[in-house]
C-alpha positions in Angstrom: -161.9 -58.5 -56.3 -158.7 -56.7 -56.0 -158.6 -52.9 -55.8 -157.5 -50.9 -58.9 -154.3 -49.6 -57.3 -153.2 -53.2 -56.7 -153.5 -54.0 -60.5 -151.6 -50.6 -61.1 -148.9 -51.5 -58.7 -148.7 -55.3 -60.4 -148.1 -53.6 -63.7 -145.5 -51.3 -62.5 -143.8 -54.5 -60.5 -143.8 -56.2 -64.0 -142.5 -53.4 -65.9 -139.8 -53.1 -63.2 -139.1 -56.5 -63.3 -139.6 -56.4 -59.4 -141.0 -59.8 -58.1 -143.5 -60.3 -55.0 -140.7 -61.7 -53.0 -138.5 -58.4 -53.4 -141.7 -56.7 -52.4 -142.4 -58.6 -49.6 -138.7 -58.4 -48.1 -138.9 -54.9 -48.5 -142.1 -54.5 -46.6 -140.8 -57.2 -44.2 -143.9 -59.3 -44.5 -144.4 -62.9 -46.1 -144.6 -63.5 -49.8 -148.0 -65.0 -48.9 -149.3 -62.0 -47.5 -148.2 -59.7 -50.4 -150.0 -62.0 -52.6 -153.5 -62.1 -50.7 -153.2 -58.3 -50.5 -152.6 -57.9 -54.1 -155.2 -60.5 -55.2 -158.0 -58.8 -53.0 -158.1 -61.6 -50.4 -157.0 -59.2 -47.4 -157.7 -55.2 -47.4 -155.5 -53.6 -44.6 -156.2 -50.1 -44.5 -153.0 -48.6 -45.4 -152.1 -51.2 -47.8 -152.0 -49.1 -51.1 -149.6 -46.3 -49.4 -147.1 -48.9 -47.9 -146.8 -51.0 -51.2 -146.6 -48.0 -53.4 -144.0 -46.7 -51.0 -142.0 -49.7 -51.1 -142.2 -50.6 -54.8 -140.8 -46.8 -55.5 -138.0 -47.5 -53.4 -137.2 -50.7 -55.1 -137.6 -48.9 -58.4 -135.1 -46.0 -57.2 -132.5 -49.1 -55.8 -133.0 -50.5 -59.2 -131.8 -47.4 -60.9 -128.8 -46.3 -58.9 -127.6 -50.3 -59.4 -127.6 -49.6 -63.3 
């Protein structure tokens, strides 16, 4: 079962129009691995912090580009 943080992160991704591929590129990992973590199939210990930091950076980049 996916963790609560991953559901919140997916919601923020959707609201900011950020794809799994963009997040994977920012994290320098595969799109498949991002999907496995977000769907609860992998649980790396630092995933919540890494994913949130990467998403925050992507959101800031999109704001600057506007």
